[in-house]
C-alpha positions in Angstrom: 0.0 0.0 0.0 1.6 3.3 -1.0 1.0 6.9 -0.5 -0.8 8.6 -3.4 -0.7 12.4 -3.7 -4.3 13.7 -3.2 -4.5 16.3 -6.0 -8.1 17.4 -5.5 -7.7 20.5 -3.3 -10.2 22.3 -1.1 -10.5 25.3 -3.5 -12.9 23.2 -5.6 -15.0 22.3 -2.5 -15.3 26.0 -1.5 -16.5 26.9 -5.0 -19.0 24.1 -5.0 -20.3 25.3 -1.6 -20.7 28.8 -3.0 -22.5 27.5 -6.1 -25.1 25.7 -3.8 -26.1 28.9 -2.1 -29.6 30.3 -3.0 -29.1 34.0 -3.8 -31.8 36.7 -3.6 -32.6 37.5 -7.2 -33.9 40.8 -8.5 -37.6 40.7 -9.3 -38.2 37.4 -7.4 -40.0 36.8 -4.2 -38.5 33.7 -2.6 -41.9 32.5 -1.3 -44.3 33.5 -4.0 -42.2 33.2 -7.2 -41.7 35.8 -10.0 -43.1 39.2 -9.5 -41.9 40.8 -12.7 -44.7 41.7 -15.1 -42.9 43.6 -17.8 -41.9 41.7 -21.0 -38.2 41.1 -21.3 -36.2 43.1 -23.8 -36.5 41.9 -27.4 -34.2 39.0 -28.2 -32.4 38.7 -31.5 -32.0 34.9 -31.5 -30.8 32.9 -34.5 -33.6 31.6 -36.7 -35.2 28.5 -35.4 -33.7 28.6 -32.0 -36.0 27.9 -29.0 -36.3 29.5 -25.5 -35.5 27.8 -22.2 -37.0 29.4 -19.1 -35.4 29.1 -15.7 -35.9 30.7 -12.3 -36.5 34.3 -13.5 -34.0 34.0 -16.4 -34.2 32.7 -20.0 -32.0 32.2 -23.0 -32.3 30.6 -26.4 -30.7 27.3 -27.6 -30.6 25.5 -31.0 -33.3 23.0 -32.0 -32.9 19.6 -30.4 -31.8 20.9 -27.0 -33.8 20.3 -23.9 -33.8 22.1 -20.6 -35.7 24.0 -17.9 -35.7 25.3 -14.3 -33.8 22.8 -12.0 -35.5 24.3 -9.0 -38.9 23.2 -10.1 -38.2 20.7 -13.0 -35.2 18.7 -11.7 -37.2 15.5 -11.7 -38.4 16.0 -15.3 -34.9 16.9 -16.5 -33.3 13.9 -14.7 -36.1 11.7 -16.2 -35.0 12.7 -19.7 -31.5 11.4 -19.0 -32.6 8.2 -17.2 -34.6 7.4 -20.3 -31.3 6.8 -22.1 -30.3 4.0 -19.8 -28.4 3.3 -16.5 -25.2 4.7 -17.8 -26.8 8.2 -17.6 -27.6 7.9 -13.9 -24.6 10.0 -12.8 -25.8 12.8 -15.2 -29.3 12.6 -13.8 -28.2 12.8 -10.2 -26.0 15.8 -11.0 -29.1 17.6 -12.4 -31.1 16.7 -9.3 -28.4 18.1 -7.1 -29.0 21.5 -8.6 -32.6 21.6 -7.4 -31.7 24.0 -4.5 -29.3 26.3 -6.3 -29.2 26.4 -10.1 -31.5 28.8 -12.1 -31.4 27.1 -15.5 -30.0 24.0 -17.0 -30.0 22.7 -20.6 -28.3 20.1 -22.6 -27.8 19.1 -26.3 -30.2 16.2 -26.7 -29.3 15.6 -30.4 -26.5 13.1 -29.6 -26.0 12.8 -25.8 -23.2 10.6 -24.4 -23.1 9.4 -20.8 -20.8 11.5 -18.6 -20.0 13.7 -21.7 -23.0 15.9 -22.1 -22.8 19.4 -23.7 -24.6 21.6 -21.2 -25.5 25.1 -20.1 -25.8 26.0 -16.4 -26.9 29.3 -15.0 -26.4 30.4 -11.3 -26.4 33.7 -9.6 -24.7 35.4 -6.6 -25.8 38.6 -5.0 -22.7 40.6 -3.8 -23.4 44.2 -3.0 -20.5 46.6 -3.6 -18.4 44.1 -5.5 -16.9 45.2 -8.8 -16.9 42.9 -11.8 -13.1 42.9 -12.0 -12.9 41.7 -8.4 -15.5 39.0 -8.8 -13.9 37.8 -12.0 -10.5 37.5 -10.3 -12.2 35.6 -7.5 -13.8 33.2 -9.9 -10.5 32.6 -11.7 -8.7 32.0 -8.4 -11.2 29.4 -7.4 -11.1 27.2 -10.5 -11.1 23.5 -9.8 -7.8 21.6 -9.4 -6.5 20.7 -12.9 -8.6 23.4 -14.5 -6.5 25.7 -16.7 -7.7 29.2 -17.5 -7.0 29.8 -21.2 -8.2 33.3 -21.7 -10.2 36.2 -20.2 -12.0 39.2 -21.6 -14.2 42.0 -20.3 -16.7 44.1 -22.1 -20.4 44.8 -22.4 -23.3 42.5 -23.6 -26.9 43.6 -23.5 -25.8 46.8 -21.6 -24.3 44.7 -18.8 -20.7 44.6 -17.7 -19.5 41.2 -18.8 -16.6 38.9 -18.0 -15.7 36.0 -20.2 -13.4 33.1 -19.2 -12.4 30.1 -21.3 -10.9 27.1 -19.4 -10.1 23.4 -19.8 -10.4 20.6 -17.2 -8.0 17.8 -18.2 -8.7 15.8 -15.0 -12.3 15.1 -16.0 -13.2 11.9 -17.8 -13.4 12.7 -20.7 -11.5 16.0 -20.6 -13.8 19.1 -20.9 -13.6 22.7 -21.9 -15.9 25.5 -20.6 -16.9 29.0 -21.5 -18.0 31.1 -18.5 -19.9 34.4 -19.0 -20.4 36.6 -15.9 -23.0 39.3 -16.3 -23.2 42.0 -13.6 -26.8 43.1 -13.2 -27.1 45.5 -10.3 -25.6 43.7 -7.3 -26.1 40.3 -8.8 -23.6 38.3 -10.8 -25.1 35.8 -13.2 -22.8 32.9 -14.2 -23.6 31.2 -17.5 -21.4 28.1 -17.8 -21.3 26.5 -21.2 -19.4 23.1 -21.0 -18.6 20.4 -23.5 -16.2 17.5 -24.0 -12.9 18.9 -25.3 -13.1 17.2 -28.6 -16.3 18.9 -29.6 -15.9 22.3 -27.8 -14.5 24.0 -30.9 -17.5 23.2 -32.9 -19.9 24.4 -30.2 -18.1 27.6 -29.3 -20.1 29.8 -31.7 -23.3 28.3 -30.4 -22.4 29.1 -26.9 -21.5 32.7 -27.7 -24.7 33.2 -29.6 -26.8 31.7 -26.8 -25.1 34.0 -24.2 -26.2 37.1 -26.2 -29.9 35.9 -25.8 -29.7 35.7 -22.0 -32.4 37.8 -20.1 -33.3 38.3 -16.5 -36.7 39.1 -15.0 -38.6 36.7 -17.3 -41.7 34.8 -16.4 -42.0 31.0 -16.6 -42.8 29.5 -20.0 -43.0 26.1 -21.7 -39.6 24.4 -21.9 -38.3 22.1 -24.6 -38.1 18.3 -24.1 -35.9 16.0 -26.2 -37.6 15.3 -29.6 -36.5 11.7 -29.3 -35.9 9.8 -26.1 -34.0 6.7 -27.2 -34.2 3.5 -25.2 -31.2 1.7 -23.8 -29.1 0.1 -26.5 -27.2 -3.2 -26.4 -24.1 -1.3 -25.3 -25.9 0.0 -22.1 -24.6 -1.9 -19.1 -27.0 -4.5 -17.8 -26.6 -5.1 -14.1 -26.6 -8.8 -13.1 -25.7 -10.6 -9.9 -22.4 -12.2 -9.2 -19.3 -12.2 -6.9 -18.8 -13.7 -3.4 -20.0 -13.1 0.2 -17.8 -11.9 3.0 -18.4 -10.0 6.3 -16.0 -8.5 8.8 -16.7 -6.7 12.0 -12.9 -6.3 12.6 -12.9 -8.2 15.9 -10.3 -10.7 14.6 -6.9 -9.1 13.7 -6.2 -12.2 11.5 -9.1 -11.6 9.2 -6.8 -10.6 6.3 -6.5 -6.8 6.2 -3.1 -5.0 6.1 -1.5 -4.2 9.4 1.3 -1.7 8.6 3.1 1.3 10.0 4.8 3.3 7.2 6.1 6.8 6.8 2.7 7.8 5.3 0.4 6.2 7.8 -0.7 3.3 10.0 -3.3 0.6 9.3 -4.5 -1.4 12.3 -7.2 -3.3 14.1 -8.3 -1.6 17.3 -11.3 -2.1 19.6 -13.5 -3.8 16.9 -12.6 -1.3 14.2 -10.2 -1.1 11.3 -8.4 2.2 11.5 -6.3 4.5 9.4 -4.0 7.1 10.9 -2.5 9.3 8.2 0.8 11.0 9.1 1.0 13.4 6.2 -1.3 15.9 4.6 -2.4 15.4 1.0 -2.1 11.6 1.2 -4.3 8.7 0.1 -4.0 5.2 1.6 -5.8 2.0 0.9 -6.1 -1.6 2.0 -7.5 -4.3 -0.3 -8.5 -7.9 0.2 -6.7 -10.7 -1.7 -9.9 -12.0 -3.3 -10.7 -11.1 -6.9 -14.3 -10.8 -7.9 -16.9 -8.9 -10.0 -20.4 -7.6 -9.9 -20.4 -6.9 -6.2 -21.9 -4.7 -3.5 -19.6 -3.3 -0.8 -20.9 -1.8 2.4 -19.2 -0.4 5.5 -19.7 1.9 8.5 -17.2 4.8 8.3 -16.4 7.6 10.6 -13.8 10.3 11.1 -12.2 10.9 14.5 -10.4 14.2 14.3 -10.4 17.2 16.7 -13.2 19.7 16.1 -12.6 22.9 14.3 -10.1 21.7 11.8 -12.5 22.0 8.8 -11.8 19.7 5.8 -9.5 17.0 7.2 -10.0 13.9 5.1 -12.0 11.3 3.2 -13.1 7.7 3.7 -14.5 5.3 1.1 -14.6 2.0 -0.7 -12.4 0.5 -3.3 -13.3 -1.8 -6.2 -11.7 -2.9 -9.5 -8.2 -3.0 -7.9 -5.6 -4.3 -10.3 -2.5 -2.7 -8.7 -1.5 0.5 -6.9 -1.8 2.5 -10.1 -5.1 1.0 -11.4 -8.3 1.0 -9.3 -11.6 2.8 -8.6 -13.0 4.2 -5.4 -15.9 6.2 -4.0 -15.4 8.5 -1.0 -17.0 11.1 1.2 -15.3 14.0 3.1 -15.9 14.9 6.7 -17.5 18.2 5.6 -20.3 16.7 3.5 -19.0 16.0 0.0 -18.7 12.9 -2.1 -17.0 11.7 -5.3 -16.3 8.8 -7.6 -12.7 8.4 -8.7 -10.3 6.4 -11.0 -6.6 6.0 -10.3 -4.3 5.3 -13.2 -0.6 5.7 -13.8 -1.3 9.2 -15.1 -3.0 10.3 -11.9 -6.4 10.5 -10.3 -9.6 11.6 -12.1 -13.3 11.9 -11.3 -15.7 9.4 -12.8 -19.0 10.7 -14.2 -18.6 14.2 -12.5 -16.3 17.2 -12.8 -15.8 17.9 -9.1 -16.7 16.9 -5.5 -20.5 17.1 -5.0 -22.4 18.1 -1.8 -24.7 15.6 0.0 -27.3 16.5 2.6 -27.5 12.8 3.6 -24.0 12.8 5.2 -23.5 12.9 8.9 -20.8 15.6 9.3 -17.8 15.7 11.6 -17.3 12.5 13.6 -20.7 11.0 12.7 -20.9 7.4 11.3 -22.0 7.1 7.7 -23.1 3.8 6.1 -21.5 3.7 2.7 -22.4 1.3 -0.1 -20.7 0.9 -3.5 -22.0 -1.3 -6.3 -19.5 -2.2 -9.0 -21.4 -4.0 -11.6 -21.0 -4.5 -15.4 -19.0 -1.3 -15.8 -21.2 0.9 -13.6 -20.4 2.4 -10.2 -23.4 3.2 -7.9 -22.6 5.0 -4.6 -25.1 5.0 -1.8 -24.9 7.2 1.3 -26.9 6.2 4.4 -29.4 4.3 2.3 -29.8 6.7 -0.6 -28.5 6.3 -4.1 -26.3 9.4 -4.5 -24.2 8.9 -7.6 -24.0 6.5 -10.5 -21.6 6.5 -13.5 -20.2 4.3 -16.2 -16.6 3.5 -15.5 -14.1 3.9 -18.4 -12.7 0.4 -17.8 -13.6 -2.9 -16.1 -14.5 -2.9 -12.5 -13.6 -6.5 -11.7 -10.6 -7.1 -9.4 -9.8 -6.8 -5.7 -11.8 -4.7 -3.3 -11.2 -2.8 0.0 -11.1 0.4 1.9 -9.6 3.9 1.4 -8.8 6.9 3.5 -7.1 10.2 2.8 -6.0 13.5 4.3 -6.5 17.0 2.9 -4.9 19.9 4.6 -4.1 18.2 8.0 -1.5 15.6 8.9 -2.9 13.2 11.4 -6.3 12.5 9.8 -7.8 9.5 11.6 -10.6 7.3 10.2 -12.3 4.1 11.4 -14.3 1.4 9.7 -16.7 -1.2 11.0 -19.3 -3.8 9.8 -17.8 -4.3 6.4 -19.5 -6.6 3.9 -19.2 -7.7 0.3 -22.0 -9.7 -1.5 -23.2 -10.5 -5.0 -25.0 -7.5 -6.4 -28.8 -7.8 -6.5 -31.1 -5.1 -7.8 
């Protein structure tokens, strides 16, 4: 078991937390909905384009796109994606996670690919007294780890002060590029994020730029576009079937087969009916795997953090599957401050699976609370459950059969301490 540099820093978590805030928006009453009555300014949209209406905002997209208001239509939008098959579950869950914060979400339904959608996302932040230049610099400073800013511009669109940022995220699977427009409307900054897989971004850039020019605020709800065709799952869509072996461990027997090591990076040990990790260095990832090799399994464990209060983001705990060697495996993890993620480790480094960044979960018990974690690794699909709720699902880029086990990591604090209990592995059954 070796130390693996943990490259996903807390800056991304802070930005995700900001994005989940619900801002006070001009012209909206948070209890009764839109109060604007005047028609929005005329929109000079390209011929044939269709409007998408969000929470007090709207814009136009090309024919074949689908979208709406994630605050009121998250279930509908997620349903469109689930209609394509189980491989789109991660995309559907990501849309549902926006129900409390996003204003508008849309995607290109002409040729969607799981985990590689071309999307538009609108959010807003009310920051009285903040200048556009300062807010733009803050946004650039808080880009996700691995995200490279490729260019910035400022100017005016629709009479609003506007910032424009192009970036690329090579750590995503597949790599992505994004175009962010920031419109300053009074004290509110509207963020329009246009995102696509890197290999198609160039062909969609003009579409993104034209769509941004149609953005309006203070708009009333209207009918939103649905996909013109909802394909059924194809033969290539993973079919989840049972398989694997059965194993349980309450960690009362120190000879049950887990690593017992004390290295320069951390310690693995049985102690008082738990299997515990003590990590000596910040920014480290440690794991322990069983010798058995299997496929199509469900892993479950009780996991908790035991760290002094007030230290903020200290570490992660999770489950490992598809382990081939120290440079090739998958894992799902949660942080002690309420975030989760799916990951792949390869010789090139560590990347997210089916998501671009850590995601927040209201199901997590924070701090030193115990969380029941479950990971299904079945026919190329990872499904992650937190305290009994399916939280994330994504198609893995390679096979998930192999060894399985536990993982723990530290962020900004050396001495992160985690404990596991009541571990089980069993054949997957729907």
